[in-house]
Structures are given as structure tokens and as C-alpha cells.
N, C-alpha and C positions, 0 to 999 in steps of 0.2 A: 685661609686655606681649608679645603674640605678634605677630611680623611674618611676612609671607609673602614669599618670594623668587620672583621671576619666573624661569622657566627661561631660560637663556642661548641666544641664537640662535647658529647655527653661523657665520653671516657677518653683518657689519655693513655697511650702505650707506655710501657716501662722505659723504652728508649727515648720517647719524647720528654718524659718527666726528668730523666737523667740529663738530657740536653738542656732543659730549662735550668736545672741546678748548676750545670757547668757554666752556662752563660752568665749566671748571676754572681759568679765568683770574681775575685779581683784578678787583674792581669797576671800578677806573680803566681797565683794559685793555678790559673789556666796554663801558664808556661810550664810550671812544675809538673802538672798532670800530663801535658803533651810530651815532655821529656821522658817521663816514666813510661807512657804508652809506647813511645818509639823504642825505648830500651827493651821492653818486653817483646816487641815485634821483632827486633834484631835477634834476641835470644831464640825466639821461635824459628826464625829463618835459619839460624846457625844449627839448631837441632835438626831441622828438616834436611839441611844440606848434609849433615853427618850421617843421617839415616840413608839418604840417597847414595852417598859414597860407599857406605858399608854394604848396601844391597848390590850396588854395581860391582864391587870387588868380589862379593860372594858369588854372583852369577858368572862373572868372568872366570873365577876359579872352577866353578862347576862345569862350564862349557869347555874349559881347557883340559879337563880331566884330572885336575889336581886334587879333587875331593873324591875319596873312594869309600867313605863310611856311609852308613845308613842314617840319615838325619832323623829318622823317626825315633831312634834310640838315644838321642842326645840328652833328653830331659827325664829319662826314667831313673828311678831310685835304685 
């Protein structure tokens, strides 16, 4: 069987180098890494959802007239 070899690049990006390292790990290490990445992704999604809900609630209160104070003074000492 004849195989072709792709010419080597002079430089490898950080992402490509990381991918090569990940591919060279055992299946259990790759699985653990995948689980950790998914866990971090879910945390990020949860934080984004919390911010979205908080902003939505704040704008709803603002538009309904429930907020009467000047927000520019909230963080003054």
C-alpha cells in the first residue's frame, strides 16, 4: 500500500501542539479531560444564564417603574 506524507509545516500553532499532546494520552486521560472540559463548559453556561436572568429582571423592574433611584450613585463611597 502506498501512503502519502504531508509536508511538515515550519511552525505549529499552540492549539495544534495541544491537540497532538491530547491525542497521545491514554483513553482514560482523554476521557477525564473531556469530562472536566464539559464540567467547566456547564459552569460557564450556568453563569451566563444567571447574568441573563439578572439583567432581564433589572430591565423589567426599570421599565415597570419599580426603580426610582439614580443608579449612578450606587457605587459611590
